[in-house]
TIBA-867989 format. One record per residue (C-alpha): z, y negated, x negated. Coordinates in steps of 0.2 Angstrom, whole numbers, padded with zeros to 4 digits, always signed. Layout:
ZYX;...
END
This chain:
+0142-0035-0003;+0152-0024+0009;+0145-0007+0013;+0147+0006+0027;+0149+0024+0023;+0134+0035+0020;+0124+0043+0033;+0109+0055+0033;+0091+0052+0038;+0074+0059+0035;+0057+0051+0033;+0065+0034+0031;+0068+0034+0050;+0081+0021+0051;+0079+0005+0061;+0089-0010+0068;+0086-0014+0086;+0078-0032+0089;+0094-0039+0095;+0104-0031+0080;+0117-0023+0091;+0111-0005+0087;+0104+0005+0073;+0094+0021+0076;+0092+0035+0064;+0083+0051+0064;+0088+0066+0054;+0077+0082+0056;+0078+0085+0075;+0092+0074+0079;+0091+0055+0084;+0107+0045+0084;+0110+0027+0090;+0125+0018+0082;+0134+0002+0086;+0131-0010+0072;+0149-0017+0073;+0159-0002+0075;+0146+0011+0069;+0152+0023+0083;+0138+0034+0091;+0131+0025+0107;+0117+0039+0110;+0113+0055+0103;+0099+0068+0107;+0093+0084+0100;+0076+0092+0101;+0068+0108+0095;+0055+0099+0084;+0057+0087+0069;+0055+0068+0073;+0042+0059+0063;+0043+0041+0071;+0056+0030+0080;+0053+0013+0088;+0063+0001+0098;+0057-0008+0113;+0056-0027+0112;+0072-0029+0123;+0082-0017+0113;+0086-0006+0128;+0073+0008+0125;+0070+0019+0110;+0055+0031+0108;+0055+0046+0096;+0039+0056+0093;+0033+0071+0084;+0014+0069+0080;+0011+0088+0077;+0016+0093+0095;+0010+0076+0103;+0027+0074+0111;+0036+0057+0114;+0054+0056+0120;+0060+0039+0127;+0078+0036+0130;+0088+0021+0137;+0103+0016+0127;+0113+0009+0142;+0109+0024+0153;+0110+0040+0143;+0104+0051+0158;+0088+0042+0159;+0073+0049+0149;+0054+0049+0149;+0043+0063+0141;+0025+0060+0136;+0014+0074+0131;-0003+0070+0124;-0017+0082+0127;-0030+0090+0115;-0035+0073+0108;-0019+0074+0098;-0007+0060+0093;-0009+0050+0077;+0003+0036+0081;+0013+0027+0095;+0018+0009+0097;+0027-0001+0110;+0018-0015+0119;+0027-0032+0119;+0033-0030+0137;+0044-0016+0132;+0039-0005+0147;+0023+0003+0141;+0018+0012+0125;+0001+0014+0116;-0003+0032+0110;-0017+0033+0097;-0027+0049+0097;-0034+0059+0082;-0051+0054+0075;-0051+0037+0084;-0056+0045+0100;-0046+0034+0112;-0030+0023+0115;-0020+0028+0130;-0008+0015+0137;+0006+0023+0147;+0016+0013+0159;+0035+0018+0161;+0035+0010+0178;+0021+0018+0186;+0019+0034+0175;+0001+0031+0174;-0011+0029+0159;-0025+0018+0154;-0038+0024+0141;-0048+0013+0129;-0062+0023+0122;-0069+0023+0104;-0056+0011+0096;-0061+0008+0078;-0043+0004+0073;-0027+0006+0081;-0025-0007+0095;-0038-0019+0085;-0056-0017+0087;-0070-0006+0095;-0086+0001+0088;-0101+0002+0100;-0119+0006+0095;-0115+0003+0076;-0108-0015+0081;-0090-0021+0080;-0082-0028+0095;-0065-0035+0099;-0057-0031+0116;-0044-0042+0124;-0033-0033+0137;-0021-0040+0150;-0007-0031+0159;-0006-0037+0177;+0007-0029+0188;+0008-0013+0176;-0011-0012+0177;-0021-0014+0161;-0037-0024+0163;-0051-0029+0151;-0050-0048+0150;-0063-0051+0137;-0074-0042+0124;-0085-0050+0111;-0095-0045+0096;-0090-0051+0079;-0102-0056+0065;-0097-0042+0053;-0107-0028+0045;-0093-0016+0045;-0076-0023+0051;-0062-0018+0039;-0047-0025+0049;-0040-0039+0059;-0024-0049+0061;-0018-0059+0076;-0010-0076+0071;+0009-0078+0075;+0006-0091+0089;-0007-0079+0097;-0021-0091+0097;-0032-0085+0083;-0039-0068+0077;-0044-0066+0058;-0057-0053+0054;-0064-0047+0038;-0078-0036+0032;-0077-0021+0022;-0094-0023+0013;-0095-0042+0009;-0082-0055+0005;-0081-0064+0021;-0067-0070+0033;-0070-0075+0051;-0058-0084+0063;-0060-0081+0082;-0051-0088+0097;-0046-0075+0111;-0061-0081+0121;-0073-0075+0107;-0077-0093+0100;-0079-0092+0081;-0069-0107+0074;-0075-0105+0056;-0078-0093+0042;-0075-0092+0023;-0084-0083+0010;-0087-0083-0009;-0101-0076-0020;-0093-0060-0026;-0100-0043-0030;-0084-0034-0031;-0075-0025-0017;-0071-0040-0006;-0055-0044+0003;-0039-0033+0001;-0025-0042+0010;-0022-0056+0022;-0006-0065+0027;-0003-0078+0041;+0010-0092+0038;+0023-0093+0052;+0016-0109+0058;-0002-0101+0060;-0009-0116+0051;-0012-0107+0034;-0019-0090+0029;-0017-0082+0012;-0031-0071+0007;-0030-0058-0008;-0045-0050-0015;-0049-0036-0027;-0055-0049-0039;-0036-0053-0043;-0038-0070-0035;-0031-0077-0019;-0035-0092-0008;-0024-0101+0004;-0034-0109+0018;-0030-0121+0033;-0034-0116+0050;-0045-0118+0060;-0058-0126+0049;-0054-0114+0034;-0053-0128+0021;-0049-0121+0004;-0032-0128-0001;-0028-0118-0016;-0038-0105-0026;-0032-0098-0042;-0032-0083-0053;-0017-0073-0051;-0016-0070-0070;-0009-0085-0080;-0009-0088-0099;-0001-0087-0111;+0011-0074-0103;+0007-0056-0109;+0008-0044-0095;+0006-0025-0095;-0009-0020-0084;-0014-0003-0077;-0031+0005-0078;-0039+0005-0061;-0043+0022-0053;-0062+0026-0051;-0058+0034-0034;-0060+0024-0017;-0047+0011-0013;-0042+0009-0031;-0025+0000-0036;-0034-0016-0040;-0032-0034-0035;-0020-0043-0023;-0012-0029-0014;-0001-0040-0003;+0004-0058+0001;+0020-0063+0011;+0025-0080+0017;+0044-0085+0018;+0051-0089+0035;+0047-0108+0034;+0029-0105+0026;+0033-0116+0011;+0033-0101-0002;+0021-0087-0004;+0024-0071-0014;+0009-0062-0021;+0008-0044-0028;-0006-0039-0039;-0009-0020-0040;-0016-0021-0058;+0001-0028-0063;+0014-0017-0054;+0029-0025-0063;+0025-0043-0058;+0027-0054-0043;+0021-0071-0042;+0030-0085-0031;+0019-0100-0026;+0025-0116-0019;+0013-0120-0005;+0020-0138-0003;+0015-0143-0021;+0001-0130-0023;+0008-0123-0040;+0016-0108-0047;+0035-0108-0045;+0040-0092-0053;+0034-0076-0061;+0045-0061-0059;+0043-0048-0072;+0052-0031-0069;+0054-0017-0082;+0048-0004-0069;+0035-0006-0055;+0039-0016-0039;+0039-0005-0024;+0045-0017-0010;+0049-0035-0008;+0055-0045+0008;+0060-0063+0011;+0077-0066+0019;+0073-0073+0036;+0088-0086+0036;+0090-0090+0017;+0072-0095+0016;+0072-0096-0003;+0080-0079-0006;+0068-0064-0010;+0074-0046-0011;+0065-0034-0023;+0066-0016-0026;+0058-0005-0039;+0062+0013-0034;+0078+0014-0045;+0096+0012-0040;+0095-0007-0039;+0089-0021-0027;+0085-0038-0036;+0087-0055-0028;+0077-0070-0033;+0088-0085-0032;+0104-0075-0036;+0103-0057-0041;+0113-0042-0034;+0109-0023-0035;+0103-0009-0023;+0090+0004-0021;+0073+0010-0015;+0069+0004+0002;+0075-0012+0011;+0074-0017+0029;+0081-0035+0032;+0086-0038+0050;+0083-0055+0059;+0100-0063+0056;+0098-0061+0037;+0116-0055+0035;+0114-0037+0031;+0101-0024+0025;+0098-0005+0026;+0099+0003+0008;+0092+0020+0008;+0087+0034-0004;+0077+0049+0001;+0091+0057+0011;+0105+0045+0014;+0107+0027+0019;+0121+0014+0022;+0121-0004+0028;+0125-0018+0016;+0133-0035+0022;+0130-0049+0010;+0145-0059+0004;+0146-0075-0006;+0156-0067-0021;+0142-0062-0033;+0154-0053-0045;+0162-0042-0032;+0145-0039-0024;+0138-0032-0040;+0153-0021-0043;+0151-0014-0025;+0133-0010-0026;+0135-0001-0042;+0150+0009-0035;+0140+0014-0019;+0125+0019-0028;+0136+0030-0040;+0143+0038-0024;+0126+0042-0017;+0120+0050-0034;+0136+0061-0034;+0134+0066-0016;+0116+0072-0017;
END
C-alpha cells in the first residue's frame, strides 16, 4: 500500500465525494476540501462553531456542514467558492440533516420527531412533513403506522401516496436498491412485510418466536434477495417478491468453540445478528453476531453454505466489502490493523471504501491518511506498519 501524509480530523468527519475527485474533512470549526490526486486544498472555510456533520451532494459539487446544537447548516460550492447558503432551524431544533437524491435540496430532522423540513436551494423555500416516526421513513398517526411517498416536481414537494402498514409498532423500513419495494418490520413481533410504492403488500414473512424479533436487514444489490437477522442468533435469506425462504440457519456452527459475551439486561442488548452485508454482486453475505464479537461468518448465497468463519483475537468493530474486488472483505478491530479476507494487509480503526475500490481512508481518533492498494503484499504490510507507528508517535 501507498499512503498520503497524516491530516487532522474530528468526530470521524472525513468523506470522499461520490465522483472520488475530492475528500472533505472537518477539524473542530474548519472544513477543508482536498483534491484526491494532488491533495491540494480546493476549498476551506472557518466558522465560530464546531462542525458535527458533513455530507456531499449526489453530483459532488456541493458540500454541507452542520452544527446540531446551534441548528446551523452551511452549504458551499466546490467549483464556486464565493457561493454559499445558510440554513438556520428554529425552536424545533436540528437532530440530523441529509441530502436528497437530486442534490439541490436537503432534509432537516427536528428534535423529538416533530417534523421533517425539506429546503430547496433553488427556491429557498421549505416544505414540512409533520409527525415523522423515523427520519425520512414513516409517519405515526392516531397510533397507527403510515408510509408517505413524496415527489419533487419543479422544486415543489408533493405527497404522492400514503398508505397504512400492517404493523403494531413499526420498528424500521428499508427501500430496495432498485426503488421498487419497501421492507418494513415490527418492533413487537417477528414479522417482515414487503410493499410496493403504491401501497400493495407483496408478501410477508414471520416465524413463531417469543424473543425480541428482527434486529437487522440487508438487501442484495439486485433487490431479489433480502437477508434478515434476528435476536435469536439466526438469519434468513428470502427471495423477493414472494418471500420464499431460501436459507435459514443458526449462526452458531459446531464443533468450533467460540467465546461469547453475556447479553446485557438493559434495552437493546448486544444480542443476535447485529448486521448483514452483501458483497457487490450479491453472491456472498457477511453476518455479524453481537453475542460473538470476535467472529464474522461468510456465506455463499449461490450454494447456500458457510464459506468461511473469521475469528479475530479482539472484537470486530467494522467490516466492508470491496465494491470492485467482489471477494475482498476489509475488517478492523479497533487496533492498529486492518485485516483483509482473501489476502491480509494491515491498518487501523475505521474504514471508508470509495466506489472505485482502489483506496480507503484510515483514521484514528484525531488523524487520518488515505491508503492506495497495491499488488505487492510484502511491501504493503511493511508500509502499513510504518504508517501506524508514525501515527502513534505523533499523537
